[in-house]
N, CA, C and O atoms as a GROMACS GRO file, in nm:
protein
  564
    1MET      N    1   7.304   6.527   1.994
    1MET     CA    2   7.397   6.467   1.902
    1MET      C    3   7.530   6.441   1.974
    1MET      O    4   7.583   6.530   2.041
    2ASN      N    5   7.582   6.320   1.960
    2ASN     CA    6   7.708   6.284   2.024
    2ASN      C    7   7.826   6.338   1.946
    2ASN      O    8   7.830   6.332   1.823
    3THR      N    9   7.922   6.391   2.019
    3THR     CA   10   8.046   6.433   1.956
    3THR      C   11   8.140   6.313   1.952
    3THR      O   12   8.116   6.211   2.017
    4THR      N   13   8.247   6.327   1.878
    4THR     CA   14   8.346   6.220   1.872
    4THR      C   15   8.400   6.190   2.010
    4THR      O   16   8.416   6.074   2.047
    5MET      N   17   8.426   6.294   2.089
    5MET     CA   18   8.480   6.272   2.223
    5MET      C   19   8.377   6.203   2.312
    5MET      O   20   8.415   6.120   2.395
    6ASP      N   21   8.249   6.234   2.297
    6ASP     CA   22   8.146   6.164   2.375
    6ASP      C   23   8.147   6.016   2.342
    6ASP      O   24   8.136   5.932   2.432
    7MET      N   25   8.160   5.983   2.214
    7MET     CA   26   8.165   5.842   2.174
    7MET      C   27   8.290   5.775   2.228
    7MET      O   28   8.285   5.660   2.272
    8MET      N   29   8.403   5.847   2.225
    8MET     CA   30   8.527   5.789   2.277
    8MET      C   31   8.517   5.767   2.428
    8MET      O   32   8.564   5.666   2.479
    9LYS      N   33   8.455   5.860   2.497
    9LYS     CA   34   8.440   5.843   2.642
    9LYS      C   35   8.360   5.717   2.672
    9LYS      O   36   8.392   5.644   2.766
   10GLY      N   37   8.255   5.693   2.594
   10GLY     CA   38   8.176   5.571   2.612
   10GLY      C   39   8.259   5.447   2.585
   10GLY      O   40   8.250   5.349   2.659
   11ALA      N   41   8.339   5.451   2.480
   11ALA     CA   42   8.423   5.336   2.446
   11ALA      C   43   8.530   5.313   2.552
   11ALA      O   44   8.563   5.198   2.583
   12MET      N   45   8.582   5.420   2.608
   12MET     CA   46   8.687   5.409   2.709
   12MET      C   47   8.637   5.351   2.840
   12MET      O   48   8.714   5.290   2.915
   13SER      N   49   8.509   5.369   2.866
   13SER     CA   50   8.455   5.320   2.992
   13SER      C   51   8.407   5.175   2.984
   13SER      O   52   8.373   5.115   3.086
   14MET      N   53   8.405   5.118   2.862
   14MET     CA   54   8.357   4.981   2.846
   14MET      C   55   8.450   4.882   2.914
   14MET      O   56   8.572   4.890   2.900
   15GLN      N   57   8.392   4.788   2.987
   15GLN     CA   58   8.468   4.685   3.056
   15GLN      C   59   8.553   4.607   2.956
   15GLN      O   60   8.503   4.564   2.852
   16GLY      N   61   8.679   4.589   2.987
   16GLY     CA   62   8.766   4.511   2.901
   16GLY      C   63   8.826   4.590   2.786
   16GLY      O   64   8.911   4.537   2.713
   17SER      N   65   8.785   4.712   2.767
   17SER     CA   66   8.841   4.795   2.660
   17SER      C   67   8.985   4.828   2.694
   17SER      O   68   9.015   4.862   2.808
   18PRO      N   69   9.076   4.821   2.595
   18PRO     CA   70   9.214   4.860   2.622
   18PRO      C   71   9.226   5.008   2.655
   18PRO      O   72   9.329   5.054   2.704
   19MET      N   73   9.119   5.083   2.629
   19MET     CA   74   9.118   5.227   2.658
   19MET      C   75   9.057   5.258   2.794
   19MET      O   76   9.054   5.375   2.835
   20GLN      N   77   9.010   5.156   2.864
   20GLN     CA   78   8.944   5.179   2.992
   20GLN      C   79   9.038   5.256   3.085
   20GLN      O   80   9.154   5.216   3.104
   21GLY      N   81   8.989   5.363   3.142
   21GLY     CA   82   9.066   5.443   3.235
   21GLY      C   83   9.149   5.553   3.172
   21GLY      O   84   9.219   5.625   3.244
   22MET      N   85   9.144   5.568   3.040
   22MET     CA   86   9.221   5.674   2.973
   22MET      C   87   9.168   5.811   3.015
   22MET      O   88   9.049   5.827   3.043
   23ASP      N   89   9.256   5.906   3.018
   23ASP     CA   90   9.222   6.044   3.050
   23ASP      C   91   9.165   6.109   2.923
   23ASP      O   92   9.239   6.140   2.830
   24THR      N   93   9.034   6.129   2.921
   24THR     CA   94   8.969   6.181   2.799
   24THR      C   95   9.009   6.324   2.769
   24THR      O   96   9.013   6.364   2.652
   25ALA      N   97   9.040   6.403   2.872
   25ALA     CA   98   9.083   6.541   2.847
   25ALA      C   99   9.218   6.542   2.777
   25ALA      O  100   9.240   6.621   2.685
   26LEU      N  101   9.309   6.454   2.819
   26LEU     CA  102   9.439   6.444   2.752
   26LEU      C  103   9.422   6.392   2.609
   26LEU      O  104   9.490   6.438   2.517
   27MET      N  105   9.332   6.299   2.593
   27MET     CA  106   9.305   6.243   2.459
   27MET      C  107   9.254   6.354   2.367
   27MET      O  108   9.300   6.366   2.253
   28GLU      N  109   9.162   6.433   2.415
   28GLU     CA  110   9.107   6.541   2.334
   28GLU      C  111   9.215   6.644   2.301
   28GLU      O  112   9.224   6.691   2.187
   29GLU      N  113   9.296   6.680   2.399
   29GLU     CA  114   9.405   6.775   2.378
   29GLU      C  115   9.503   6.722   2.273
   29GLU      O  116   9.549   6.796   2.187
   30CYS      N  117   9.532   6.595   2.282
   30CYS     CA  118   9.625   6.533   2.189
   30CYS      C  119   9.568   6.533   2.047
   30CYS      O  120   9.639   6.568   1.952
   31LEU      N  121   9.443   6.495   2.032
   31LEU     CA  122   9.380   6.494   1.900
   31LEU      C  123   9.377   6.634   1.839
   31LEU      O  124   9.404   6.651   1.720
   32GLU      N  125   9.345   6.734   1.919
   32GLU     CA  126   9.341   6.872   1.869
   32GLU      C  127   9.480   6.920   1.827
   32GLU      O  128   9.495   6.985   1.724
   33ALA      N  129   9.581   6.887   1.908
   33ALA     CA  130   9.718   6.929   1.875
   33ALA      C  131   9.767   6.858   1.749
   33ALA      O  132   9.834   6.919   1.666
   34LEU      N  133   9.735   6.729   1.736
   34LEU     CA  134   9.774   6.655   1.616
   34LEU      C  135   9.706   6.712   1.492
   34LEU      O  136   9.769   6.723   1.387
   35SER      N  137   9.580   6.748   1.504
   35SER     CA  138   9.508   6.804   1.390
   35SER      C  139   9.569   6.939   1.349
   35SER      O  140   9.589   6.965   1.231
   36ALA      N  141   9.598   7.023   1.448
   36ALA     CA  142   9.658   7.153   1.417
   36ALA      C  143   9.795   7.136   1.355
   36ALA      O  144   9.831   7.209   1.263
   37CYS      N  145   9.872   7.040   1.404
   37CYS     CA  146  10.005   7.014   1.350
   37CYS      C  147   9.996   6.963   1.206
   37CYS      O  148  10.071   7.008   1.119
   38GLU      N  149   9.905   6.870   1.183
   38GLU     CA  150   9.887   6.818   1.047
   38GLU      C  151   9.856   6.932   0.950
   38GLU      O  152   9.914   6.939   0.842
   39GLN      N  153   9.765   7.019   0.988
   39GLN     CA  154   9.726   7.129   0.900
   39GLN      C  155   9.842   7.226   0.877
   39GLN      O  156   9.866   7.269   0.764
   40ALA      N  157   9.913   7.261   0.984
   40ALA     CA  158  10.027   7.353   0.971
   40ALA      C  159  10.135   7.293   0.883
   40ALA      O  160  10.196   7.363   0.802
   41CYS      N  161  10.158   7.163   0.899
   41CYS     CA  162  10.262   7.096   0.820
   41CYS      C  163  10.224   7.089   0.672
   41CYS      O  164  10.311   7.105   0.586
   42VAL      N  165  10.098   7.065   0.642
   42VAL     CA  166  10.055   7.062   0.502
   42VAL      C  167  10.077   7.199   0.439
   42VAL      O  168  10.129   7.209   0.328
   43MET      N  169  10.036   7.303   0.509
   43MET     CA  170  10.053   7.439   0.456
   43MET      C  171  10.200   7.474   0.441
   43MET      O  172  10.240   7.534   0.341
   44CYS      N  173  10.281   7.436   0.540
   44CYS     CA  174  10.424   7.468   0.535
   44CYS      C  175  10.492   7.390   0.422
   44CYS      O  176  10.574   7.446   0.348
   45ALA      N  177  10.458   7.264   0.408
   45ALA     CA  178  10.518   7.183   0.301
   45ALA      C  179  10.488   7.243   0.165
   45ALA      O  180  10.576   7.246   0.078
   46ASP      N  181  10.366   7.289   0.145
   46ASP     CA  182  10.329   7.349   0.017
   46ASP      C  183  10.408   7.477  -0.007
   46ASP      O  184  10.461   7.498  -0.116
   47ALA      N  185  10.416   7.562   0.095
   47ALA     CA  186  10.490   7.687   0.080
   47ALA      C  187  10.639   7.660   0.060
   47ALA      O  188  10.704   7.725  -0.022
   48ASP      N  189  10.693   7.564   0.136
   48ASP     CA  190  10.835   7.530   0.122
   48ASP      C  191  10.867   7.483  -0.019
   48ASP      O  192  10.968   7.522  -0.077
   49ALA      N  193  10.780   7.400  -0.074
   49ALA     CA  194  10.803   7.347  -0.209
   49ALA      C  195  10.810   7.461  -0.310
   49ALA      O  196  10.890   7.459  -0.402
   50GLY      N  197  10.725   7.561  -0.291
   50GLY     CA  198  10.724   7.677  -0.380
   50GLY      C  199  10.846   7.766  -0.362
   50GLY      O  200  10.881   7.844  -0.451
   51GLU      N  201  10.911   7.754  -0.247
   51GLU     CA  202  11.028   7.838  -0.217
   51GLU      C  203  11.159   7.762  -0.236
   51GLU      O  204  11.266   7.814  -0.207
   52GLY      N  205  11.150   7.639  -0.285
   52GLY     CA  206  11.271   7.561  -0.310
   52GLY      C  207  11.336   7.502  -0.186
   52GLY      O  208  11.454   7.469  -0.188
   53MET      N  209  11.261   7.490  -0.078
   53MET     CA  210  11.315   7.432   0.046
   53MET      C  211  11.272   7.285   0.054
   53MET      O  212  11.182   7.249   0.131
   54GLY      N  213  11.336   7.202  -0.025
   54GLY     CA  214  11.297   7.063  -0.040
   54GLY      C  215  11.302   6.982   0.087
   54GLY      O  216  11.208   6.907   0.116
   55ARG      N  217  11.409   6.994   0.165
   55ARG     CA  218  11.419   6.915   0.288
   55ARG      C  219  11.308   6.952   0.385
   55ARG      O  220  11.244   6.864   0.444
   56CYS      N  221  11.284   7.079   0.402
   56CYS     CA  222  11.180   7.124   0.494
   56CYS      C  223  11.043   7.078   0.445
   56CYS      O  224  10.959   7.035   0.524
   57ALA      N  225  11.021   7.088   0.315
   57ALA     CA  226  10.892   7.044   0.258
   57ALA      C  227  10.870   6.896   0.285
   57ALA      O  228  10.761   6.855   0.323
   58GLY      N  229  10.974   6.816   0.265
   58GLY     CA  230  10.963   6.673   0.288
   58GLY      C  231  10.940   6.640   0.434
   58GLY      O  232  10.858   6.553   0.466
   59MET      N  233  11.011   6.708   0.523
   59MET     CA  234  10.992   6.685   0.667
   59MET      C  235  10.849   6.720   0.707
   59MET      O  236  10.785   6.646   0.782
   60CYS      N  237  10.799   6.831   0.658
   60CYS     CA  238  10.662   6.873   0.691
   60CYS      C  239  10.560   6.774   0.637
   60CYS      O  240  10.462   6.742   0.705
   61ALA      N  241  10.580   6.727   0.515
   61ALA     CA  242  10.487   6.630   0.456
   61ALA      C  243  10.486   6.501   0.537
   61ALA      O  244  10.380   6.445   0.564
   62ASN      N  245  10.604   6.455   0.577
   62ASN     CA  246  10.611   6.334   0.659
   62ASN      C  247  10.544   6.353   0.794
   62ASN      O  248  10.474   6.265   0.843
   63CYS      N  249  10.566   6.468   0.854
   63CYS     CA  250  10.506   6.498   0.984
   63CYS      C  251  10.353   6.503   0.972
   63CYS      O  252  10.282   6.450   1.057
   64ALA      N  253  10.305   6.566   0.867
   64ALA     CA  254  10.159   6.573   0.845
   64ALA      C  255  10.102   6.433   0.831
   64ALA      O  256   9.997   6.402   0.889
   65ASP      N  257  10.169   6.347   0.756
   65ASP     CA  258  10.121   6.210   0.737
   65ASP      C  259  10.118   6.134   0.869
   65ASP      O  260  10.020   6.065   0.899
   66LEU      N  261  10.224   6.146   0.949
   66LEU     CA  262  10.227   6.075   1.076
   66LEU      C  263  10.120   6.127   1.173
   66LEU      O  264  10.057   6.048   1.243
   67CYS      N  265  10.100   6.258   1.177
   67CYS     CA  266   9.997   6.314   1.265
   67CYS      C  267   9.859   6.264   1.225
   67CYS      O  268   9.778   6.228   1.311
   68GLY      N  269   9.831   6.262   1.096
   68GLY     CA  270   9.702   6.212   1.049
   68GLY      C  271   9.682   6.065   1.082
   68GLY      O  272   9.574   6.024   1.124
   69THR      N  273   9.787   5.987   1.062
   69THR     CA  274   9.780   5.844   1.094
   69THR      C  275   9.760   5.824   1.243
   69THR      O  276   9.681   5.739   1.285
   70MET      N  277   9.832   5.901   1.324
   70MET     CA  278   9.820   5.888   1.470
   70MET      C  279   9.678   5.919   1.515
   70MET      O  280   9.623   5.850   1.600
   71MET      N  281   9.619   6.024   1.458
   71MET     CA  282   9.481   6.057   1.494
   71MET      C  283   9.387   5.943   1.459
   71MET      O  284   9.302   5.906   1.540
   72ARG      N  285   9.401   5.887   1.340
   72ARG     CA  286   9.312   5.777   1.300
   72ARG      C  287   9.331   5.657   1.392
   72ARG      O  288   9.233   5.591   1.428
   73MET      N  289   9.454   5.627   1.429
   73MET     CA  290   9.478   5.516   1.521
   73MET      C  291   9.409   5.540   1.656
   73MET      O  292   9.350   5.449   1.713
   74MET      N  293   9.418   5.663   1.704
   74MET     CA  294   9.358   5.696   1.834
   74MET      C  295   9.206   5.685   1.829
   74MET      O  296   9.142   5.652   1.929
   75LEU      N  297   9.148   5.713   1.714
   75LEU     CA  298   9.003   5.712   1.701
   75LEU      C  299   8.945   5.572   1.679
   75LEU      O  300   8.824   5.553   1.690
   76ARG      N  301   9.029   5.476   1.648
   76ARG     CA  302   8.982   5.338   1.630
   76ARG      C  303   8.986   5.268   1.765
   76ARG      O  304   9.080   5.195   1.797
   77THR      N  305   8.882   5.290   1.843
   77THR     CA  306   8.882   5.245   1.982
   77THR      C  307   8.883   5.094   1.998
   77THR      O  308   8.930   5.044   2.100
   78ASN      N  309   8.834   5.021   1.901
   78ASN     CA  310   8.834   4.875   1.912
   78ASN      C  311   8.966   4.813   1.870
   78ASN      O  312   8.989   4.695   1.896
   79GLY      N  313   9.052   4.889   1.808
   79GLY     CA  314   9.176   4.833   1.757
   79GLY      C  315   9.299   4.868   1.838
   79GLY      O  316   9.411   4.855   1.788
   80TRP      N  317   9.280   4.912   1.961
   80TRP     CA  318   9.393   4.955   2.041
   80TRP      C  319   9.476   4.838   2.093
   80TRP      O  320   9.422   4.743   2.150
   81ASP      N  321   9.604   4.845   2.072
   81ASP     CA  322   9.702   4.763   2.141
   81ASP      C  323   9.795   4.864   2.206
   81ASP      O  324   9.863   4.939   2.136
   82LEU      N  325   9.799   4.866   2.338
   82LEU     CA  326   9.870   4.973   2.407
   82LEU      C  327  10.017   4.981   2.369
   82LEU      O  328  10.070   5.091   2.351
   83ALA      N  329  10.085   4.868   2.357
   83ALA     CA  330  10.227   4.872   2.322
   83ALA      C  331  10.247   4.933   2.184
   83ALA      O  332  10.337   5.015   2.164
   84VAL      N  333  10.164   4.895   2.088
   84VAL     CA  334  10.174   4.949   1.952
   84VAL      C  335  10.138   5.098   1.953
   84VAL      O  336  10.204   5.179   1.888
   85MET      N  337  10.032   5.132   2.026
   85MET     CA  338   9.988   5.272   2.032
   85MET      C  339  10.097   5.361   2.090
   85MET      O  340  10.124   5.469   2.040
   86MET      N  341  10.159   5.314   2.197
   86MET     CA  342  10.263   5.393   2.261
   86MET      C  343  10.385   5.407   2.168
   86MET      O  344  10.446   5.513   2.164
   87SER      N  345  10.419   5.303   2.097
   87SER     CA  346  10.530   5.310   2.002
   87SER      C  347  10.499   5.408   1.890
   87SER      O  348  10.585   5.487   1.850
   88ALA      N  349  10.377   5.405   1.839
   88ALA     CA  350  10.336   5.498   1.734
   88ALA      C  351  10.339   5.642   1.785
   88ALA      O  352  10.378   5.734   1.712
   89MET      N  353  10.298   5.662   1.910
   89MET     CA  354  10.302   5.797   1.968
   89MET      C  355  10.446   5.845   1.981
   89MET      O  356  10.474   5.962   1.952
   90GLU      N  357  10.537   5.758   2.023
   90GLU     CA  358  10.678   5.796   2.035
   90GLU      C  359  10.736   5.832   1.898
   90GLU      O  360  10.811   5.928   1.887
   91THR      N  361  10.700   5.756   1.796
   91THR     CA  362  10.748   5.784   1.661
   91THR      C  363  10.694   5.918   1.611
   91THR      O  364  10.768   5.998   1.553
   92THR      N  365  10.566   5.942   1.632
   92THR     CA  366  10.504   6.068   1.589
   92THR      C  367  10.566   6.185   1.664
   92THR      O  368  10.592   6.290   1.606
   93MET      N  369  10.590   6.166   1.794
   93MET     CA  370  10.651   6.271   1.874
   93MET      C  371  10.792   6.303   1.822
   93MET      O  372  10.830   6.420   1.814
   94ALA      N  373  10.869   6.200   1.787
   94ALA     CA  374  11.004   6.222   1.733
   94ALA      C  375  10.997   6.296   1.600
   94ALA      O  376  11.079   6.384   1.575
   95MET      N  377  10.899   6.262   1.514
   95MET     CA  378  10.885   6.331   1.386
   95MET      C  379  10.847   6.476   1.408
   95MET      O  380  10.899   6.564   1.340
   96CYS      N  381  10.756   6.502   1.502
   96CYS     CA  382  10.715   6.640   1.532
   96CYS      C  383  10.836   6.722   1.578
   96CYS      O  384  10.852   6.836   1.537
   97ARG      N  385  10.918   6.663   1.662
   97ARG     CA  386  11.036   6.735   1.711
   97ARG      C  387  11.137   6.760   1.598
   97ARG      O  388  11.195   6.868   1.591
   98ALA      N  389  11.157   6.662   1.512
   98ALA     CA  390  11.249   6.679   1.400
   98ALA      C  391  11.198   6.785   1.303
   98ALA      O  392  11.276   6.866   1.253
   99CYS      N  393  11.069   6.784   1.276
   99CYS     CA  394  11.010   6.882   1.186
   99CYS      C  395  11.021   7.022   1.247
   99CYS      O  396  11.052   7.119   1.177
  100SER      N  397  10.995   7.032   1.376
  100SER     CA  398  11.008   7.161   1.443
  100SER      C  399  11.150   7.216   1.431
  100SER      O  400  11.170   7.333   1.402
  101ALA      N  401  11.248   7.129   1.455
  101ALA     CA  402  11.388   7.171   1.446
  101ALA      C  403  11.422   7.220   1.306
  101ALA      O  404  11.490   7.321   1.289
  102GLU      N  405  11.374   7.148   1.204
  102GLU     CA  406  11.399   7.189   1.066
  102GLU      C  407  11.332   7.324   1.037
  102GLU      O  408  11.394   7.414   0.981
  103CYS      N  409  11.206   7.337   1.077
  103CYS     CA  410  11.134   7.463   1.050
  103CYS      C  411  11.195   7.580   1.127
  103CYS      O  412  11.194   7.693   1.077
  104MET      N  413  11.247   7.555   1.246
  104MET     CA  414  11.307   7.664   1.324
  104MET      C  415  11.430   7.722   1.256
  104MET      O  416  11.466   7.838   1.279
  105MET      N  417  11.495   7.643   1.172
  105MET     CA  418  11.610   7.696   1.098
  105MET      C  419  11.569   7.804   0.999
  105MET      O  420  11.652   7.884   0.954
  106HIS      N  421  11.440   7.807   0.964
  106HIS     CA  422  11.390   7.905   0.866
  106HIS      C  423  11.291   8.004   0.929
  106HIS      O  424  11.235   8.088   0.859
  107ALA      N  425  11.270   7.993   1.059
  107ALA     CA  426  11.163   8.068   1.125
  107ALA      C  427  11.180   8.220   1.116
  107ALA      O  428  11.080   8.292   1.111
  108GLU      N  429  11.303   8.268   1.114
  108GLU     CA  430  11.323   8.412   1.108
  108GLU      C  431  11.284   8.472   0.973
  108GLU      O  432  11.245   8.588   0.965
  109MET      N  433  11.297   8.391   0.868
  109MET     CA  434  11.265   8.443   0.735
  109MET      C  435  11.132   8.391   0.681
  109MET      O  436  11.087   8.433   0.574
  110SER      N  437  11.070   8.299   0.755
  110SER     CA  438  10.950   8.235   0.703
  110SER      C  439  10.844   8.219   0.812
  110SER      O  440  10.860   8.141   0.905
  111GLU      N  441  10.737   8.294   0.798
  111GLU     CA  442  10.629   8.288   0.897
  111GLU      C  443  10.563   8.151   0.900
  111GLU      O  444  10.528   8.103   1.007
  112HIS      N  445  10.547   8.086   0.784
  112HIS     CA  446  10.482   7.955   0.783
  112HIS      C  447  10.569   7.852   0.855
  112HIS      O  448  10.516   7.761   0.920
  113CYS      N  449  10.701   7.864   0.845
  113CYS     CA  450  10.789   7.772   0.918
  113CYS      C  451  10.781   7.797   1.069
  113CYS      O  452  10.782   7.703   1.148
  114ARG      N  453  10.774   7.923   1.107
  114ARG     CA  454  10.762   7.957   1.250
  114ARG      C  455  10.634   7.898   1.308
  114ARG      O  456  10.636   7.837   1.414
  115MET      N  457  10.524   7.917   1.238
  115MET     CA  458  10.395   7.864   1.286
  115MET      C  459  10.395   7.711   1.286
  115MET      O  460  10.340   7.650   1.377
  116CYS      N  461  10.457   7.650   1.187
  116CYS     CA  462  10.462   7.505   1.179
  116CYS      C  463  10.544   7.450   1.296
  116CYS      O  464  10.505   7.351   1.359
  117ALA      N  465  10.657   7.513   1.326
  117ALA     CA  466  10.740   7.469   1.438
  117ALA      C  467  10.662   7.476   1.569
  117ALA      O  468  10.671   7.386   1.652
  118MET      N  469  10.586   7.583   1.587
  118MET     CA  470  10.505   7.595   1.709
  118MET      C  471  10.401   7.484   1.716
  118MET      O  472  10.381   7.426   1.823
  119ALA      N  473  10.334   7.455   1.606
  119ALA     CA  474  10.232   7.350   1.605
  119ALA      C  475  10.296   7.213   1.631
  119ALA      O  476  10.239   7.130   1.702
  120CYS      N  477  10.414   7.191   1.574
  120CYS     CA  478  10.485   7.064   1.598
  120CYS      C  479  10.523   7.050   1.745
  120CYS      O  480  10.509   6.942   1.803
  121ASP      N  481  10.571   7.159   1.804
  121ASP     CA  482  10.607   7.156   1.946
  121ASP      C  483  10.486   7.125   2.033
  121ASP      O  484  10.495   7.046   2.128
  122GLN      N  485  10.373   7.186   2.002
  122GLN     CA  486  10.251   7.161   2.079
  122GLN      C  487  10.204   7.017   2.065
  122GLN      O  488  10.160   6.957   2.163
  123ALA      N  489  10.214   6.961   1.945
  123ALA     CA  490  10.175   6.822   1.925
  123ALA      C  491  10.268   6.729   2.002
  123ALA      O  492  10.223   6.633   2.064
  124ALA      N  493  10.398   6.756   1.998
  124ALA     CA  494  10.494   6.673   2.071
  124ALA      C  495  10.466   6.677   2.221
  124ALA      O  496  10.473   6.575   2.289
  125MET      N  497  10.435   6.795   2.273
  125MET     CA  498  10.404   6.807   2.416
  125MET      C  499  10.276   6.732   2.453
  125MET      O  500  10.270   6.666   2.557
  126ALA      N  501  10.176   6.742   2.368
  126ALA     CA  502  10.050   6.672   2.394
  126ALA      C  503  10.072   6.520   2.390
  126ALA      O  504  10.018   6.448   2.474
  127LEU      N  505  10.149   6.473   2.295
  127LEU     CA  506  10.180   6.331   2.287
  127LEU      C  507  10.259   6.285   2.409
  127LEU      O  508  10.235   6.177   2.462
  128GLU      N  509  10.352   6.368   2.453
  128GLU     CA  510  10.432   6.334   2.571
  128GLU      C  511  10.343   6.320   2.694
  128GLU      O  512  10.361   6.228   2.774
  129LYS      N  513  10.248   6.411   2.710
  129LYS     CA  514  10.154   6.403   2.824
  129LYS      C  515  10.070   6.277   2.815
  129LYS      O  516  10.051   6.206   2.914
  130MET      N  517  10.020   6.248   2.696
  130MET     CA  518   9.937   6.130   2.675
  130MET      C  519  10.017   6.003   2.705
  130MET      O  520   9.967   5.911   2.769
  131LEU      N  521  10.139   5.998   2.658
  131LEU     CA  522  10.225   5.882   2.684
  131LEU      C  523  10.251   5.866   2.834
  131LEU      O  524  10.250   5.754   2.885
  132GLY      N  525  10.274   5.977   2.902
  132GLY     CA  526  10.295   5.970   3.047
  132GLY      C  527  10.176   5.912   3.118
  132GLY      O  528  10.190   5.831   3.209
  133SER      N  529  10.058   5.954   3.077
  133SER     CA  530   9.935   5.902   3.136
  133SER      C  531   9.919   5.753   3.107
  133SER      O  532   9.878   5.676   3.195
  134MET      N  533   9.952   5.713   2.986
  134MET     CA  534   9.940   5.572   2.949
  134MET      C  535  10.041   5.486   3.026
  134MET      O  536  10.010   5.374   3.066
  135ARG      N  537  10.160   5.539   3.046
  135ARG     CA  538  10.263   5.465   3.121
  135ARG      C  539  10.221   5.446   3.266
  135ARG      O  540  10.249   5.342   3.326
  136GLU      N  541  10.153   5.545   3.323
  136GLU     CA  542  10.103   5.532   3.460
  136GLU      C  543   9.999   5.422   3.471
  136GLU      O  544   9.989   5.355   3.573
  137MET      N  545   9.921   5.403   3.365
  137MET     CA  546   9.817   5.299   3.363
  137MET      C  547   9.878   5.159   3.346
  137MET      O  548   9.820   5.060   3.391
  138THR      N  549   9.994   5.153   3.282
  138THR     CA  550  10.055   5.025   3.250
  138THR      C  551  10.199   5.024   3.298
  138THR      O  552  10.291   5.033   3.217
  139PRO      N  553  10.222   5.013   3.429
  139PRO     CA  554  10.357   5.024   3.482
  139PRO      C  555  10.452   4.914   3.432
  139PRO      O  556  10.574   4.933   3.438
  140ALA      N  557  10.401   4.803   3.384
  140ALA     CA  558  10.488   4.694   3.338
  140ALA      C  559  10.546   4.720   3.200
  140ALA      O  560  10.635   4.647   3.157
  141MET      N  561  10.497   4.824   3.130
  141MET     CA  562  10.544   4.850   2.993
  141MET      C  563  10.668   4.935   2.995
  141MET      O  564  10.722   4.968   2.890
   0.00000   0.00000   0.00000
């Protein structure tokens, strides 16, 4: 049975694919970090809402939405436009960093905020690595 990553590796190796030459290990790391971030943000947003932390809840909800959208974009191998993909990654990375900063303000009193900030940081780092790899492939961008 093929895994999602096996299918992506096949798509990435296809001649003429905008994904040709992508680092599949970085792609997998990025998808896993985005998934973990999305889940942590959903949980944190729910807990924040119950604790009256509206700004943090909103930031977490937005971050979860962007992480989920970014994952879906990455998985649509036929719909890749590198410039758009890189811009979306930069936007998601900025949201992850903003969410982390917001959650860190509550990290000492809130375990869910501490865990969410860590997941956001990991997603931002994975996106940064992926972007670096993509920039190396496309020096003109």
